[in-house]
N, CA, C and O atoms as CSV, one atom per row, in Angstrom:
chain,resi,resn,atom,element,x,y,z
A,1,MET,N,N,31.955,-2.488,-18.918
A,1,MET,CA,C,32.104,-3.678,-18.105
A,1,MET,C,C,33.497,-4.251,-18.367
A,1,MET,O,O,33.920,-4.360,-19.518
A,2,SER,N,N,34.203,-4.615,-17.302
A,2,SER,CA,C,35.538,-5.167,-17.457
A,2,SER,C,C,35.469,-6.556,-18.084
A,2,SER,O,O,34.449,-7.241,-18.020
A,3,ALA,N,N,36.579,-6.946,-18.688
A,3,ALA,CA,C,36.638,-8.266,-19.320
A,3,ALA,C,C,36.435,-9.366,-18.282
A,3,ALA,O,O,35.792,-10.379,-18.555
A,4,GLU,N,N,36.992,-9.154,-17.086
A,4,GLU,CA,C,36.850,-10.148,-16.022
A,4,GLU,C,C,35.385,-10.294,-15.596
A,4,GLU,O,O,34.892,-11.405,-15.402
A,5,ARG,N,N,34.708,-9.169,-15.457
A,5,ARG,CA,C,33.296,-9.196,-15.064
A,5,ARG,C,C,32.444,-9.828,-16.163
A,5,ARG,O,O,31.529,-10.600,-15.878
A,6,ALA,N,N,32.746,-9.499,-17.419
A,6,ALA,CA,C,32.004,-10.082,-18.538
A,6,ALA,C,C,32.194,-11.593,-18.572
A,6,ALA,O,O,31.241,-12.336,-18.804
A,7,ALA,N,N,33.420,-12.047,-18.342
A,7,ALA,CA,C,33.693,-13.486,-18.327
A,7,ALA,C,C,32.931,-14.161,-17.189
A,7,ALA,O,O,32.407,-15.262,-17.356
A,8,ARG,N,N,32.870,-13.505,-16.039
A,8,ARG,CA,C,32.143,-14.057,-14.890
A,8,ARG,C,C,30.647,-14.175,-15.193
A,8,ARG,O,O,30.014,-15.172,-14.848
A,9,ARG,N,N,30.089,-13.145,-15.844
A,9,ARG,CA,C,28.661,-13.193,-16.206
A,9,ARG,C,C,28.383,-14.337,-17.166
A,9,ARG,O,O,27.381,-15.039,-17.030
A,10,LEU,N,N,29.275,-14.524,-18.140
A,10,LEU,CA,C,29.084,-15.628,-19.085
A,10,LEU,C,C,29.166,-16.970,-18.372
A,10,LEU,O,O,28.409,-17.891,-18.679
A,11,GLN,N,N,30.089,-17.078,-17.418
A,11,GLN,CA,C,30.221,-18.316,-16.656
A,11,GLN,C,C,28.945,-18.575,-15.853
A,11,GLN,O,O,28.441,-19.698,-15.836
A,12,LEU,N,N,28.429,-17.552,-15.195
A,12,LEU,CA,C,27.177,-17.699,-14.445
A,12,LEU,C,C,26.027,-18.065,-15.369
A,12,LEU,O,O,25.213,-18.933,-15.052
A,13,ALA,N,N,25.968,-17.394,-16.516
A,13,ALA,CA,C,24.876,-17.621,-17.461
A,13,ALA,C,C,24.865,-19.053,-17.954
A,13,ALA,O,O,23.801,-19.634,-18.170
A,14,SER,N,N,26.046,-19.624,-18.133
A,14,SER,CA,C,26.094,-20.986,-18.650
A,14,SER,C,C,25.652,-21.998,-17.597
A,14,SER,O,O,25.226,-23.099,-17.946
A,15,LYS,N,N,25.746,-21.645,-16.311
A,15,LYS,CA,C,25.384,-22.566,-15.240
A,15,LYS,C,C,23.960,-22.357,-14.735
A,15,LYS,O,O,23.377,-23.259,-14.133
A,16,ARG,N,N,23.408,-21.195,-14.971
A,16,ARG,CA,C,22.099,-20.832,-14.414
A,16,ARG,C,C,20.984,-21.429,-15.257
A,16,ARG,O,O,20.898,-21.165,-16.457
A,17,THR,N,N,20.139,-22.225,-14.640
A,17,THR,CA,C,18.969,-22.771,-15.312
A,17,THR,C,C,17.744,-22.110,-14.707
A,17,THR,O,O,17.534,-22.147,-13.495
A,18,LEU,N,N,16.944,-21.510,-15.563
A,18,LEU,CA,C,15.752,-20.812,-15.091
A,18,LEU,C,C,14.554,-21.749,-15.124
A,18,LEU,O,O,14.289,-22.407,-16.130
A,19,GLY,N,N,13.837,-21.798,-14.009
A,19,GLY,CA,C,12.633,-22.610,-13.942
A,19,GLY,C,C,11.466,-21.925,-14.636
A,19,GLY,O,O,11.567,-20.775,-15.063
A,20,GLU,N,N,10.368,-22.641,-14.741
A,20,GLU,CA,C,9.182,-22.109,-15.423
A,20,GLU,C,C,8.662,-20.836,-14.750
A,20,GLU,O,O,8.305,-19.877,-15.434
A,21,GLN,N,N,8.616,-20.824,-13.409
A,21,GLN,CA,C,8.133,-19.639,-12.689
A,21,GLN,C,C,9.036,-18.440,-12.971
A,21,GLN,O,O,8.550,-17.321,-13.140
A,22,GLU,N,N,10.353,-18.673,-13.023
A,22,GLU,CA,C,11.293,-17.584,-13.297
A,22,GLU,C,C,11.146,-17.076,-14.726
A,22,GLU,O,O,11.193,-15.868,-14.963
A,23,ARG,N,N,10.969,-17.979,-15.671
A,23,ARG,CA,C,10.772,-17.554,-17.068
A,23,ARG,C,C,9.484,-16.740,-17.198
A,23,ARG,O,O,9.448,-15.738,-17.913
A,24,ASP,N,N,8.431,-17.172,-16.506
A,24,ASP,CA,C,7.185,-16.395,-16.511
A,24,ASP,C,C,7.413,-15.009,-15.912
A,24,ASP,O,O,6.912,-14.012,-16.431
A,25,ALA,N,N,8.169,-14.952,-14.820
A,25,ALA,CA,C,8.449,-13.671,-14.159
A,25,ALA,C,C,9.230,-12.740,-15.076
A,25,ALA,O,O,9.004,-11.530,-15.060
A,26,ILE,N,N,10.141,-13.280,-15.870
A,26,ILE,CA,C,10.901,-12.462,-16.822
A,26,ILE,C,C,9.942,-11.760,-17.776
A,26,ILE,O,O,10.076,-10.561,-18.019
A,27,GLY,N,N,8.984,-12.494,-18.314
A,27,GLY,CA,C,8.009,-11.897,-19.227
A,27,GLY,C,C,7.158,-10.839,-18.542
A,27,GLY,O,O,6.898,-9.781,-19.114
A,28,LEU,N,N,6.725,-11.125,-17.318
A,28,LEU,CA,C,5.911,-10.162,-16.568
A,28,LEU,C,C,6.688,-8.877,-16.304
A,28,LEU,O,O,6.174,-7.777,-16.508
A,29,LEU,N,N,7.923,-9.026,-15.850
A,29,LEU,CA,C,8.728,-7.844,-15.532
A,29,LEU,C,C,9.065,-7.037,-16.778
A,29,LEU,O,O,9.098,-5.807,-16.734
A,30,HIS,N,N,9.313,-7.719,-17.882
A,30,HIS,CA,C,9.628,-6.990,-19.117
A,30,HIS,C,C,8.408,-6.191,-19.579
A,30,HIS,O,O,8.534,-5.044,-20.008
A,31,ARG,N,N,7.241,-6.800,-19.487
A,31,ARG,CA,C,6.021,-6.071,-19.859
A,31,ARG,C,C,5.740,-4.922,-18.892
A,31,ARG,O,O,5.046,-3.968,-19.242
A,32,ALA,N,N,6.281,-5.014,-17.673
A,32,ALA,CA,C,6.129,-3.934,-16.691
A,32,ALA,C,C,7.162,-2.829,-16.899
A,32,ALA,O,O,7.157,-1.832,-16.176
A,33,GLY,N,N,8.049,-2.999,-17.884
A,33,GLY,CA,C,9.005,-1.943,-18.199
A,33,GLY,C,C,10.456,-2.242,-17.882
A,33,GLY,O,O,11.313,-1.385,-18.099
A,34,TRP,N,N,10.764,-3.432,-17.374
A,34,TRP,CA,C,12.148,-3.765,-17.064
A,34,TRP,C,C,12.880,-4.081,-18.367
A,34,TRP,O,O,12.416,-4.931,-19.127
A,35,PRO,N,N,14.007,-3.425,-18.650
A,35,PRO,CA,C,14.754,-3.687,-19.881
A,35,PRO,C,C,15.570,-4.981,-19.785
A,35,PRO,O,O,15.842,-5.478,-18.692
A,36,VAL,N,N,15.952,-5.512,-20.938
A,36,VAL,CA,C,16.717,-6.763,-21.012
A,36,VAL,C,C,17.973,-6.734,-20.139
A,36,VAL,O,O,18.185,-7.678,-19.378
A,37,PRO,N,N,18.824,-5.691,-20.211
A,37,PRO,CA,C,20.048,-5.716,-19.395
A,37,PRO,C,C,19.782,-5.821,-17.889
A,37,PRO,O,O,20.528,-6.490,-17.174
A,38,GLU,N,N,18.738,-5.173,-17.414
A,38,GLU,CA,C,18.401,-5.250,-15.989
A,38,GLU,C,C,17.921,-6.658,-15.630
A,38,GLU,O,O,18.270,-7.183,-14.572
A,39,LEU,N,N,17.136,-7.257,-16.494
A,39,LEU,CA,C,16.659,-8.623,-16.251
A,39,LEU,C,C,17.817,-9.614,-16.235
A,39,LEU,O,O,17.854,-10.513,-15.395
A,40,SER,N,N,18.757,-9.455,-17.154
A,40,SER,CA,C,19.887,-10.390,-17.196
A,40,SER,C,C,20.740,-10.264,-15.939
A,40,SER,O,O,21.307,-11.254,-15.479
A,41,MET,N,N,20.839,-9.065,-15.380
A,41,MET,CA,C,21.607,-8.873,-14.157
A,41,MET,C,C,20.883,-9.512,-12.966
A,41,MET,O,O,21.510,-10.200,-12.161
A,42,VAL,N,N,19.586,-9.294,-12.851
A,42,VAL,CA,C,18.812,-9.834,-11.732
A,42,VAL,C,C,18.773,-11.360,-11.774
A,42,VAL,O,O,18.905,-12.013,-10.738
A,43,PHE,N,N,18.594,-11.926,-12.954
A,43,PHE,CA,C,18.471,-13.377,-13.084
A,43,PHE,C,C,19.809,-14.065,-13.338
A,43,PHE,O,O,19.860,-15.274,-13.563
A,44,GLU,N,N,20.911,-13.274,-13.301
A,44,GLU,CA,C,22.272,-13.793,-13.456
A,44,GLU,C,C,22.408,-14.672,-14.691
A,44,GLU,O,O,22.898,-15.799,-14.620
A,45,THR,N,N,21.971,-14.143,-15.810
A,45,THR,CA,C,22.073,-14.862,-17.072
A,45,THR,C,C,22.394,-13.861,-18.173
A,45,THR,O,O,22.450,-12.657,-17.920
A,46,SER,N,N,22.602,-14.339,-19.368
A,46,SER,CA,C,22.998,-13.454,-20.466
A,46,SER,C,C,21.798,-12.721,-21.064
A,46,SER,O,O,20.653,-13.155,-20.938
A,47,ASP,N,N,22.095,-11.598,-21.721
A,47,ASP,CA,C,21.045,-10.860,-22.429
A,47,ASP,C,C,20.384,-11.764,-23.470
A,47,ASP,O,O,19.170,-11.708,-23.669
A,48,GLY,N,N,21.193,-12.597,-24.134
A,48,GLY,CA,C,20.669,-13.500,-25.161
A,48,GLY,C,C,19.664,-14.496,-24.596
A,48,GLY,O,O,18.650,-14.790,-25.228
A,49,THR,N,N,19.948,-15.009,-23.412
A,49,THR,CA,C,19.026,-15.951,-22.768
A,49,THR,C,C,17.711,-15.257,-22.431
A,49,THR,O,O,16.634,-15.816,-22.637
A,50,ILE,N,N,17.806,-14.040,-21.913
A,50,ILE,CA,C,16.595,-13.274,-21.588
A,50,ILE,C,C,15.784,-13.029,-22.855
A,50,ILE,O,O,14.569,-13.230,-22.869
A,51,ARG,N,N,16.463,-12.593,-23.926
A,51,ARG,CA,C,15.762,-12.328,-25.195
A,51,ARG,C,C,15.070,-13.591,-25.715
A,51,ARG,O,O,13.939,-13.530,-26.195
A,52,ARG,N,N,15.750,-14.728,-25.618
A,52,ARG,CA,C,15.174,-15.992,-26.088
A,52,ARG,C,C,13.901,-16.330,-25.305
A,52,ARG,O,O,12.884,-16.695,-25.894
A,53,HIS,N,N,13.962,-16.207,-23.983
A,53,HIS,CA,C,12.777,-16.501,-23.164
A,53,HIS,C,C,11.633,-15.546,-23.499
A,53,HIS,O,O,10.473,-15.956,-23.532
A,54,LEU,N,N,11.952,-14.283,-23.746
A,54,LEU,CA,C,10.911,-13.312,-24.099
A,54,LEU,C,C,10.280,-13.657,-25.444
A,54,LEU,O,O,9.058,-13.623,-25.588
A,55,ARG,N,N,11.110,-13.987,-26.425
A,55,ARG,CA,C,10.569,-14.350,-27.750
A,55,ARG,C,C,9.698,-15.596,-27.653
A,55,ARG,O,O,8.672,-15.686,-28.326
A,56,GLU,N,N,10.097,-16.563,-26.816
A,56,GLU,CA,C,9.292,-17.778,-26.627
A,56,GLU,C,C,7.908,-17.442,-26.066
A,56,GLU,O,O,6.946,-18.175,-26.294
A,57,GLN,N,N,7.814,-16.334,-25.333
A,57,GLN,CA,C,6.538,-15.895,-24.757
A,57,GLN,C,C,5.804,-14.921,-25.670
A,57,GLN,O,O,4.745,-14.408,-25.310
A,58,GLY,N,N,6.366,-14.664,-26.853
A,58,GLY,CA,C,5.735,-13.746,-27.793
A,58,GLY,C,C,5.923,-12.281,-27.434
A,58,GLY,O,O,5.143,-11.430,-27.862
A,59,VAL,N,N,6.957,-11.982,-26.648
A,59,VAL,CA,C,7.240,-10.615,-26.205
A,59,VAL,C,C,8.453,-10.098,-26.965
A,59,VAL,O,O,9.469,-10.788,-27.054
A,60,THR,N,N,8.356,-8.885,-27.516
A,60,THR,CA,C,9.481,-8.273,-28.218
A,60,THR,C,C,10.446,-7.680,-27.198
A,60,THR,O,O,10.061,-6.798,-26.430
A,61,PRO,N,N,11.707,-8.154,-27.176
A,61,PRO,CA,C,12.683,-7.644,-26.207
A,61,PRO,C,C,13.010,-6.166,-26.433
A,61,PRO,O,O,13.158,-5.724,-27.572
A,62,VAL,N,N,13.121,-5.414,-25.348
A,62,VAL,CA,C,13.475,-3.995,-25.383
A,62,VAL,C,C,14.667,-3.792,-24.448
A,62,VAL,O,O,14.668,-4.275,-23.315
A,63,ASP,N,N,15.682,-3.073,-24.934
A,63,ASP,CA,C,16.890,-2.872,-24.136
A,63,ASP,C,C,16.866,-1.613,-23.284
A,63,ASP,O,O,17.669,-1.488,-22.359
A,64,ALA,N,N,15.973,-0.682,-23.566
A,64,ALA,CA,C,15.919,0.573,-22.808
A,64,ALA,C,C,14.665,0.603,-21.943
A,64,ALA,O,O,13.633,0.029,-22.292
A,65,ARG,N,N,14.777,1.271,-20.830
A,65,ARG,CA,C,13.627,1.393,-19.926
A,65,ARG,C,C,12.516,2.168,-20.620
A,65,ARG,O,O,12.754,3.242,-21.172
A,66,ARG,N,N,11.317,1.629,-20.592
A,66,ARG,CA,C,10.179,2.270,-21.246
A,66,ARG,C,C,9.452,3.233,-20.330
A,66,ARG,O,O,8.818,4.182,-20.792
A,67,GLN,N,N,9.541,2.993,-19.051
A,67,GLN,CA,C,8.836,3.849,-18.100
A,67,GLN,C,C,9.577,3.804,-16.777
A,67,GLN,O,O,10.332,2.869,-16.510
A,68,GLN,N,N,9.367,4.782,-15.978
A,68,GLN,CA,C,9.996,4.815,-14.661
A,68,GLN,C,C,9.181,3.955,-13.700
A,68,GLN,O,O,7.966,4.118,-13.591
A,69,ARG,N,N,9.851,3.045,-13.010
A,69,ARG,CA,C,9.157,2.212,-12.032
A,69,ARG,C,C,8.937,2.997,-10.746
A,69,ARG,O,O,9.777,3.800,-10.341
A,70,VAL,N,N,7.821,2.758,-10.128
A,70,VAL,CA,C,7.517,3.413,-8.858
A,70,VAL,C,C,7.147,2.325,-7.858
A,70,VAL,O,O,6.072,1.734,-7.953
A,71,GLY,N,N,8.030,2.059,-6.904
A,71,GLY,CA,C,7.743,1.061,-5.882
A,71,GLY,C,C,7.425,-0.291,-6.490
A,71,GLY,O,O,8.037,-0.707,-7.474
A,72,LEU,N,N,6.471,-0.963,-5.898
A,72,LEU,CA,C,6.027,-2.261,-6.402
A,72,LEU,C,C,4.541,-2.187,-6.704
A,72,LEU,O,O,3.782,-3.096,-6.370
A,73,GLU,N,N,4.139,-1.109,-7.331
A,73,GLU,CA,C,2.722,-0.892,-7.589
A,73,GLU,C,C,2.243,-1.517,-8.891
A,73,GLU,O,O,1.043,-1.720,-9.068
A,74,HIS,N,N,3.154,-1.823,-9.801
A,74,HIS,CA,C,2.736,-2.392,-11.082
A,74,HIS,C,C,2.246,-3.818,-10.850
A,74,HIS,O,O,2.965,-4.620,-10.252
A,75,PRO,N,N,1.044,-4.152,-11.307
A,75,PRO,CA,C,0.488,-5.486,-11.051
A,75,PRO,C,C,1.360,-6.617,-11.598
A,75,PRO,O,O,1.400,-7.700,-11.012
A,76,LEU,N,N,2.054,-6.385,-12.702
A,76,LEU,CA,C,2.908,-7.439,-13.254
A,76,LEU,C,C,4.133,-7.677,-12.376
A,76,LEU,O,O,4.594,-8.812,-12.256
A,77,GLU,N,N,4.663,-6.622,-11.763
A,77,GLU,CA,C,5.784,-6.786,-10.831
A,77,GLU,C,C,5.334,-7.566,-9.601
A,77,GLU,O,O,6.058,-8.428,-9.103
A,78,ARG,N,N,4.156,-7.263,-9.126
A,78,ARG,CA,C,3.628,-7.952,-7.946
A,78,ARG,C,C,3.417,-9.443,-8.250
A,78,ARG,O,O,3.729,-10.304,-7.427
A,79,GLU,N,N,2.890,-9.728,-9.426
A,79,GLU,CA,C,2.698,-11.127,-9.828
A,79,GLU,C,C,4.041,-11.830,-9.985
A,79,GLU,O,O,4.180,-12.999,-9.627
A,80,ALA,N,N,5.030,-11.114,-10.521
A,80,ALA,CA,C,6.369,-11.692,-10.684
A,80,ALA,C,C,6.978,-12.027,-9.326
A,80,ALA,O,O,7.611,-13.073,-9.176
A,81,ILE,N,N,6.797,-11.163,-8.342
A,81,ILE,CA,C,7.309,-11.437,-6.997
A,81,ILE,C,C,6.689,-12.723,-6.455
A,81,ILE,O,O,7.391,-13.558,-5.885
A,82,ALA,N,N,5.389,-12.884,-6.631
A,82,ALA,CA,C,4.713,-14.096,-6.158
A,82,ALA,C,C,5.268,-15.331,-6.862
A,82,ALA,O,O,5.495,-16.357,-6.220
A,83,ARG,N,N,5.486,-15.245,-8.159
A,83,ARG,CA,C,6.007,-16.406,-8.899
A,83,ARG,C,C,7.438,-16.740,-8.487
A,83,ARG,O,O,7.794,-17.910,-8.350
A,84,LEU,N,N,8.255,-15.706,-8.291
A,84,LEU,CA,C,9.638,-15.951,-7.881
A,84,LEU,C,C,9.694,-16.535,-6.471
A,84,LEU,O,O,10.546,-17.377,-6.186
A,85,TRP,N,N,8.800,-16.101,-5.592
A,85,TRP,CA,C,8.718,-16.678,-4.249
A,85,TRP,C,C,8.376,-18.168,-4.370
A,85,TRP,O,O,8.983,-19.002,-3.699
A,86,GLN,N,N,7.412,-18.493,-5.220
A,86,GLN,CA,C,7.019,-19.888,-5.417
A,86,GLN,C,C,8.142,-20.696,-6.062
A,86,GLN,O,O,8.198,-21.916,-5.908
A,87,ALA,N,N,9.038,-20.017,-6.786
A,87,ALA,CA,C,10.177,-20.693,-7.415
A,87,ALA,C,C,11.328,-20.890,-6.431
A,87,ALA,O,O,12.353,-21.475,-6.782
A,88,GLY,N,N,11.161,-20.398,-5.192
A,88,GLY,CA,C,12.168,-20.631,-4.170
A,88,GLY,C,C,13.066,-19.453,-3.837
A,88,GLY,O,O,14.020,-19.609,-3.075
A,89,TRP,N,N,12.786,-18.276,-4.388
A,89,TRP,CA,C,13.588,-17.097,-4.059
A,89,TRP,C,C,13.290,-16.682,-2.624
A,89,TRP,O,O,12.150,-16.782,-2.169
A,90,SER,N,N,14.313,-16.216,-1.909
A,90,SER,CA,C,14.144,-15.769,-0.523
A,90,SER,C,C,13.683,-14.313,-0.473
A,90,SER,O,O,13.723,-13.601,-1.476
A,91,LEU,N,N,13.246,-13.885,0.712
A,91,LEU,CA,C,12.873,-12.476,0.896
A,91,LEU,C,C,14.050,-11.566,0.560
A,91,LEU,O,O,13.878,-10.532,-0.086
A,92,GLY,N,N,15.241,-11.953,0.998
A,92,GLY,CA,C,16.431,-11.154,0.733
A,92,GLY,C,C,16.738,-11.039,-0.750
A,92,GLY,O,O,17.069,-9.959,-1.238
A,93,GLU,N,N,16.627,-12.153,-1.468
A,93,GLU,CA,C,16.877,-12.126,-2.917
A,93,GLU,C,C,15.863,-11.242,-3.627
A,93,GLU,O,O,16.218,-10.475,-4.522
A,94,LEU,N,N,14.608,-11.351,-3.228
A,94,LEU,CA,C,13.564,-10.529,-3.847
A,94,LEU,C,C,13.762,-9.051,-3.526
A,94,LEU,O,O,13.606,-8.196,-4.398
A,95,ALA,N,N,14.105,-8.752,-2.278
A,95,ALA,CA,C,14.337,-7.358,-1.888
A,95,ALA,C,C,15.496,-6.766,-2.682
A,95,ALA,O,O,15.420,-5.625,-3.138
A,96,LEU,N,N,16.550,-7.527,-2.846
A,96,LEU,CA,C,17.703,-7.060,-3.615
A,96,LEU,C,C,17.338,-6.863,-5.083
A,96,LEU,O,O,17.683,-5.844,-5.680
A,97,ALA,N,N,16.650,-7.827,-5.656
A,97,ALA,CA,C,16.282,-7.753,-7.075
A,97,ALA,C,C,15.350,-6.579,-7.363
A,97,ALA,O,O,15.459,-5.943,-8.411
A,98,PHE,N,N,14.439,-6.291,-6.442
A,98,PHE,CA,C,13.450,-5.241,-6.670
A,98,PHE,C,C,13.836,-3.915,-6.026
A,98,PHE,O,O,13.114,-2.926,-6.151
A,99,GLY,N,N,14.979,-3.896,-5.334
A,99,GLY,CA,C,15.471,-2.659,-4.744
A,99,GLY,C,C,14.557,-2.075,-3.689
A,99,GLY,O,O,14.292,-0.874,-3.677
A,100,CYS,N,N,14.075,-2.939,-2.799
A,100,CYS,CA,C,13.158,-2.466,-1.759
A,100,CYS,C,C,13.413,-3.254,-0.473
A,100,CYS,O,O,14.106,-4.272,-0.505
A,101,PRO,N,N,12.867,-2.802,0.651
A,101,PRO,CA,C,13.040,-3.525,1.917
A,101,PRO,C,C,12.310,-4.876,1.910
A,101,PRO,O,O,11.316,-5.063,1.208
A,102,LYS,N,N,12.832,-5.805,2.708
A,102,LYS,CA,C,12.192,-7.120,2.829
A,102,LYS,C,C,10.743,-6.989,3.295
A,102,LYS,O,O,9.876,-7.757,2.878
A,103,ALA,N,N,10.492,-6.016,4.158
A,103,ALA,CA,C,9.127,-5.825,4.673
A,103,ALA,C,C,8.146,-5.531,3.544
A,103,ALA,O,O,7.009,-6.001,3.570
A,104,LEU,N,N,8.579,-4.759,2.559
A,104,LEU,CA,C,7.699,-4.447,1.433
A,104,LEU,C,C,7.427,-5.700,0.597
A,104,LEU,O,O,6.308,-5.912,0.131
A,105,VAL,N,N,8.456,-6.525,0.413
A,105,VAL,CA,C,8.265,-7.791,-0.311
A,105,VAL,C,C,7.263,-8.654,0.452
A,105,VAL,O,O,6.371,-9.250,-0.152
A,106,TRP,N,N,7.405,-8.724,1.776
A,106,TRP,CA,C,6.496,-9.506,2.617
A,106,TRP,C,C,5.059,-9.019,2.440
A,106,TRP,O,O,4.138,-9.823,2.296
A,107,ILE,N,N,4.876,-7.706,2.453
A,107,ILE,CA,C,3.536,-7.126,2.286
A,107,ILE,C,C,2.947,-7.518,0.931
A,107,ILE,O,O,1.781,-7.906,0.843
A,108,VAL,N,N,3.754,-7.416,-0.116
A,108,VAL,CA,C,3.281,-7.780,-1.461
A,108,VAL,C,C,2.886,-9.252,-1.496
A,108,VAL,O,O,1.846,-9.601,-2.054
A,109,LEU,N,N,3.708,-10.120,-0.903
A,109,LEU,CA,C,3.398,-11.554,-0.892
A,109,LEU,C,C,2.091,-11.824,-0.143
A,109,LEU,O,O,1.306,-12.679,-0.552
A,110,CYS,N,N,1.861,-11.102,0.939
A,110,CYS,CA,C,0.596,-11.250,1.678
A,110,CYS,C,C,-0.578,-10.739,0.847
A,110,CYS,O,O,-1.616,-11.395,0.764
A,111,GLU,N,N,-0.413,-9.576,0.237
A,111,GLU,CA,C,-1.492,-8.998,-0.567
A,111,GLU,C,C,-1.811,-9.843,-1.798
A,111,GLU,O,O,-2.950,-9.865,-2.265
A,112,GLU,N,N,-0.802,-10.535,-2.318
A,112,GLU,CA,C,-1.018,-11.397,-3.481
A,112,GLU,C,C,-1.568,-12.765,-3.085
A,112,GLU,O,O,-1.841,-13.598,-3.949
A,113,GLY,N,N,-1.731,-13.000,-1.778
A,113,GLY,CA,C,-2.312,-14.251,-1.303
A,113,GLY,C,C,-1.344,-15.414,-1.245
A,113,GLY,O,O,-1.762,-16.564,-1.116
A,114,VAL,N,N,-0.052,-15.127,-1.339
A,114,VAL,CA,C,0.954,-16.188,-1.295
A,114,VAL,C,C,1.301,-16.529,0.150
A,114,VAL,O,O,1.550,-17.691,0.471
A,115,LEU,N,N,1.318,-15.526,1.019
A,115,LEU,CA,C,1.607,-15.708,2.444
A,115,LEU,C,C,0.455,-15.167,3.267
A,115,LEU,O,O,-0.304,-14.304,2.825
A,116,GLU,N,N,0.345,-15.696,4.471
A,116,GLU,CA,C,-0.612,-15.129,5.415
A,116,GLU,C,C,0.193,-14.395,6.463
A,116,GLU,O,O,1.050,-14.986,7.120
A,117,GLY,N,N,-0.075,-13.109,6.624
A,117,GLY,CA,C,0.727,-12.295,7.546
A,117,GLY,C,C,0.008,-12.049,8.780
A,117,GLY,O,O,0.527,-11.381,9.675
């Protein structure tokens, strides 16, 4: 990572305040196999902030991927999407964060009972 990019991430991390729903989603996604560096990139915060939130939830932070993700089939990922939607994330933000089409995010939100489609 370039020094300029690292400085930008630190600047973002210092300004980004995570709400309760987002902190809960961090724990859910980490338990679903998302490593700390990926979470810090998605939530635009530092690895240290992610680790702190995980420890507060009683979760041991892991930096390497534990399993290969497949779509949005993991129940914890689906719950995290619902919580992030309730925290004000847009379909576009969720699609980008989860690497899938907006339509798939919409389907998950409907299946989780957050939206009526």
